[in-house]
TORDO-451724 format. One line per 4 residues: number of its first residue (from 1); their letters; for each residue x, y, z of N, C-alpha, C, O, CB. Coordinates in pm, whole numbers. Glycine has a CB too. Layout:
<sites>
NUM> a> X,Y,Z,X,Y,Z,X,Y,Z,X,Y,Z,X,Y,Z; ...
</sites>
This chain:
<sites>
1> mtrp> 1193,-4903,-893,1190,-4761,-925,1051,-4706,-891,950,-4768,-923,1225,-4737,-1075; 1047,-4590,-825,919,-4531,-787,863,-4449,-903,936,-4390,-983,934,-4443,-661; 732,-4448,-907,665,-4369,-1011,673,-4221,-978,656,-4184,-862,517,-4412,-1027; 698,-4135,-1077,693,-3992,-1050,550,-3951,-1018,455,-4010,-1068,748,-3911,-1171
5> svvi> 536,-3849,-936,402,-3804,-900,396,-3652,-908,497,-3582,-898,363,-3853,-758; 275,-3603,-928,252,-3460,-938,119,-3427,-871,25,-3508,-875,253,-3413,-1087; 110,-3310,-808,-14,-3263,-746,-62,-3143,-825,12,-3047,-846,8,-3227,-594; -187,-3148,-870,-244,-3037,-946,-370,-2987,-877,-436,-3061,-803,-276,-3079,-1092
9> lyve> -403,-2861,-901,-527,-2804,-848,-644,-2862,-926,-636,-2879,-1048,-527,-2648,-855; -752,-2890,-856,-869,-2949,-922,-951,-2841,-990,-999,-2746,-927,-955,-3026,-821; -967,-2859,-1121,-1056,-2777,-1201,-1143,-2875,-1279,-1092,-2960,-1352,-977,-2677,-1298; -1273,-2864,-1262,-1366,-2960,-1321,-1340,-2979,-1470,-1324,-2882,-1544,-1510,-2914,-1299
13> kvse> -1335,-3104,-1512,-1314,-3150,-1650,-1170,-3132,-1698,-1123,-3211,-1779,-1408,-3078,-1743; -1101,-3031,-1652,-962,-3009,-1696,-869,-3104,-1621,-784,-3168,-1683,-920,-2861,-1672; -885,-3113,-1491,-798,-3197,-1411,-807,-3344,-1450,-706,-3414,-1454,-831,-3181,-1264; -927,-3390,-1481,-943,-3529,-1522,-869,-3556,-1652,-809,-3662,-1669,-1092,-3563,-1537
17> tvar> -874,-3462,-1744,-804,-3477,-1872,-653,-3481,-1851,-584,-3562,-1912,-841,-3364,-1968; -604,-3393,-1767,-460,-3389,-1738,-418,-3520,-1671,-314,-3576,-1706,-424,-3268,-1647; -497,-3569,-1577,-465,-3695,-1509,-460,-3811,-1607,-373,-3898,-1597,-567,-3723,-1399; -553,-3814,-1702,-556,-3921,-1803,-429,-3916,-1890,-372,-4020,-1921,-683,-3909,-1891
21> imkk> -386,-3795,-1928,-265,-3781,-2009,-142,-3824,-1928,-54,-3893,-1980,-248,-3635,-2059; -135,-3784,-1801,-23,-3822,-1715,-14,-3972,-1695,95,-4028,-1686,-35,-3753,-1579; -130,-4038,-1690,-134,-4183,-1670,-68,-4255,-1787,-5,-4359,-1767,-280,-4231,-1653; -82,-4202,-1908,-18,-4261,-2026,134,-4265,-2011,200,-4355,-2063,-57,-4183,-2153
25> ynvl> 189,-4165,-1939,333,-4156,-1919,376,-4212,-1785,488,-4188,-1739,379,-4012,-1932; 287,-4288,-1720,314,-4355,-1593,347,-4256,-1481,432,-4283,-1396,429,-4453,-1611; 279,-4140,-1482,297,-4040,-1377,172,-4040,-1291,60,-4026,-1341,323,-3898,-1438; 192,-4057,-1161,82,-4057,-1067,36,-3912,-1046,118,-3825,-1017,123,-4122,-932
29> camk> -93,-3887,-1061,-146,-3751,-1053,-246,-3742,-938,-346,-3814,-935,-214,-3710,-1186; -218,-3653,-844,-310,-3628,-732,-369,-3489,-749,-304,-3399,-803,-236,-3642,-592; -492,-3473,-704,-560,-3344,-718,-594,-3287,-582,-630,-3361,-491,-687,-3357,-804; -581,-3156,-571,-622,-3090,-447,-719,-2978,-482,-710,-2920,-591,-499,-3036,-369
33> pwvt> -809,-2946,-392,-911,-2845,-423,-852,-2706,-437,-755,-2671,-369,-1018,-2844,-315; -911,-2628,-525,-870,-2489,-548,-907,-2402,-427,-825,-2325,-378,-937,-2433,-678; -1029,-2416,-382,-1078,-2341,-267,-1116,-2440,-158,-1192,-2534,-181,-1201,-2250,-305; -1062,-2418,-40,-1095,-2505,73,-1167,-2423,179,-1161,-2300,177,-968,-2573,131
37> lknv> -1234,-2489,270,-1298,-2419,380,-1196,-2343,465,-1224,-2234,514,-1376,-2518,467; -1080,-2403,480,-975,-2338,558,-935,-2205,493,-920,-2104,562,-853,-2430,571; -917,-2205,360,-880,-2082,290,-988,-1975,303,-958,-1856,312,-854,-2112,143; -1111,-2017,303,-1223,-1923,307,-1245,-1869,448,-1268,-1749,465,-1350,-1989,257
41> lvhp> -1237,-1956,550,-1276,-1917,684,-1164,-1870,776,-1187,-1787,864,-1342,-2029,748; -1044,-1920,757,-937,-1894,852,-847,-1781,802,-787,-1790,695,-855,-2021,877; -839,-1677,882,-748,-1566,856,-676,-1538,987,-733,-1474,1076,-825,-1437,801; -552,-1585,1001,-485,-1577,1129,-462,-1435,1180,-457,-1413,1301,-355,-1646,1121
45> kdre> -448,-1337,1090,-426,-1200,1134,-529,-1109,1072,-568,-1125,956,-284,-1154,1097; -574,-1013,1150,-662,-911,1095,-581,-820,1004,-461,-801,1025,-733,-831,1208; -647,-765,905,-579,-675,813,-537,-548,888,-616,-492,965,-669,-640,692; -414,-506,865,-364,-386,931,-355,-273,828,-292,-288,724,-226,-412,997
49> ykeq> -419,-163,859,-419,-49,767,-297,38,793,-249,46,906,-549,33,783; -247,103,689,-127,186,701,-144,295,806,-50,325,880,-93,248,567; -263,353,813,-286,463,907,-275,416,1052,-251,498,1141,-423,524,883; -293,288,1077,-288,233,1212,-146,192,1253,-123,157,1369,-381,114,1223
53> ttec> -52,195,1160,85,154,1187,150,246,1290,134,368,1283,168,152,1057; 222,188,1383,296,266,1482,444,232,1470,481,135,1406,245,238,1627; 528,315,1534,672,292,1535,725,274,1392,771,166,1355,706,168,1619; 719,382,1313,761,371,1174,834,497,1127,826,602,1190,642,344,1084
57> vykv> 903,483,1017,966,594,947,881,621,825,838,527,758,1116,563,909; 855,747,795,768,781,683,828,893,600,917,965,646,629,819,733; 778,908,478,827,1010,386,708,1084,329,614,1022,278,913,947,272; 710,1217,338,600,1300,288,655,1392,179,739,1477,208,534,1382,404
61> pcas> 609,1376,55,655,1466,-52,582,1601,-44,466,1607,-4,633,1402,-191; 651,1707,-81,592,1840,-84,506,1852,-210,546,1807,-317,702,1953,-79; 389,1912,-196,298,1927,-309,340,2039,-403,304,2037,-521,157,1952,-260; 418,2137,-353,451,2251,-436,596,2251,-487,629,2332,-573,426,2375,-360
65> cekt> 682,2163,-437,820,2155,-485,864,2009,-483,785,1919,-455,916,2244,-398; 991,1986,-511,1040,1848,-519,1102,1798,-389,1160,1690,-386,1142,1837,-629; 1091,1875,-282,1148,1835,-154,1060,1730,-86,940,1720,-114,1167,1957,-62; 1122,1653,3,1047,1555,81,1087,1569,227,1198,1610,260,1074,1410,29
69> yige> 994,1534,313,1019,1534,457,1020,1389,501,928,1313,471,910,1617,534; 1123,1351,573,1133,1215,627,1124,1227,778,1200,1301,840,1266,1143,583; 1031,1155,836,1010,1162,980,999,1024,1043,993,923,973,886,1242,1010; 996,1023,1174,984,899,1250,883,924,1360,884,1031,1423,1122,852,1308
73> tgrk> 797,828,1385,698,844,1490,675,711,1561,690,603,1502,566,898,1433; 638,720,1686,600,602,1763,449,594,1775,394,494,1821,664,605,1902; 382,702,1731,235,706,1738,176,652,1609,250,608,1521,185,849,1764; 45,655,1597,-21,608,1476,15,699,1358,13,821,1370,-174,602,1495
77> lgvr> 47,637,1245,89,712,1127,-21,806,1078,8,918,1036,129,616,1016; -145,763,1081,-256,846,1035,-268,975,1114,-297,1081,1057,-385,769,1044; -247,968,1246,-254,1086,1332,-140,1183,1296,-162,1303,1286,-245,1046,1482; -21,1129,1278,95,1213,1247,80,1279,1111,114,1397,1096,225,1129,1250
81> lqeh> 30,1207,1011,10,1266,879,-95,1376,883,-83,1477,813,-30,1158,778; -199,1358,964,-301,1462,979,-242,1587,1042,-279,1699,1006,-418,1410,1064; -149,1568,1135,-81,1683,1194,0,1759,1089,2,1882,1089,11,1638,1308; 65,1686,1001,140,1750,891,44,1831,802,73,1945,767,216,1644,807
85> rsyv> -69,1771,766,-167,1841,682,-217,1969,749,-226,2074,686,-286,1748,651; -249,1958,877,-298,2074,952,-194,2184,957,-227,2302,944,-339,2033,1094; -68,2147,977,40,2244,984,55,2317,851,66,2439,848,172,2176,1022; 55,2242,742,70,2303,609,-48,2394,580,-30,2505,528,81,2194,499
89> eskt> -168,2350,612,-286,2434,589,-281,2560,674,-322,2667,627,-414,2356,620; -233,2551,797,-227,2670,883,-124,2770,829,-142,2891,843,-191,2631,1028; -17,2720,768,85,2809,713,40,2872,581,73,2987,554,216,2733,693; -33,2799,500,-75,2853,370,-199,2939,381,-221,3025,296,-99,2740,273
93> nraf> -282,2921,482,-404,2998,499,-392,3107,605,-493,3165,645,-517,2906,535; -271,3136,650,-254,3232,758,-283,3375,711,-269,3407,593,-113,3223,815; -323,3457,803,-351,3598,774,-219,3674,769,-128,3648,848,-447,3661,880; -209,3768,676,-88,3849,664,-85,3956,773,-187,4018,805,-80,3914,525
97> trsh> 31,3977,829,49,4089,920,80,4213,836,101,4201,715,164,4061,1025; 84,4332,897,112,4454,821,248,4447,752,262,4489,638,107,4576,913; 346,4393,821,480,4386,761,482,4289,643,547,4316,542,584,4342,866; 410,4176,654,401,4083,542,326,4146,425,365,4130,309,332,3954,586
101> rsss> 219,4218,458,138,4280,355,220,4384,278,214,4390,156,13,4344,417; 294,4466,352,373,4570,286,487,4510,204,518,4561,96,430,4668,390; 551,4403,253,660,4342,176,606,4270,53,669,4273,-53,740,4243,264; 490,4205,65,434,4136,-51,383,4235,-155,393,4208,-275,321,4043,-9
105> saes> 329,4350,-111,284,4450,-208,404,4517,-273,397,4554,-391,194,4555,-140; 514,4534,-199,635,4591,-257,692,4497,-362,737,4543,-467,740,4620,-148; 689,4365,-336,738,4268,-434,650,4267,-558,701,4255,-669,743,4128,-372; 518,4280,-540,429,4279,-655,446,4407,-736,432,4403,-858,283,4264,-611
109> nidr> 476,4521,-672,501,4643,-745,629,4633,-826,637,4687,-936,508,4761,-650; 730,4566,-772,857,4546,-844,831,4461,-967,885,4489,-1074,964,4481,-753; 751,4356,-954,723,4267,-1066,649,4338,-1178,668,4304,-1295,641,4147,-1018; 567,4437,-1145,488,4505,-1247,573,4598,-1332,541,4621,-1449,376,4584,-1182
113> h> 683,4652,-1278,764,4749,-1351,868,4684,-1434,945,4752,-1502,829,4845,-1258
</sites>
């Protein structure tokens, strides 16, 4: 019959105590390091930021109501979101034309009465 075995992470003074207890029950205990050079130095992929993502579907909630816009882009997501921001700012900061001014003043006069 083979002895049962277990692998535990090495933590100074704790791992030795656990190994001693396991030995009483005839369990073979192996230890492996918590931090290795490989874990510290090797990162196979660079971190990818959301703004750099391409070819994606995205959802933009409206700040003033409960509606959402769902879009798809093949370009960088950060560029597309900036375009959305610019569009919203251009619409909210636009100058009123005479017809807009007269209709908005007529609506405000109705509200006052």
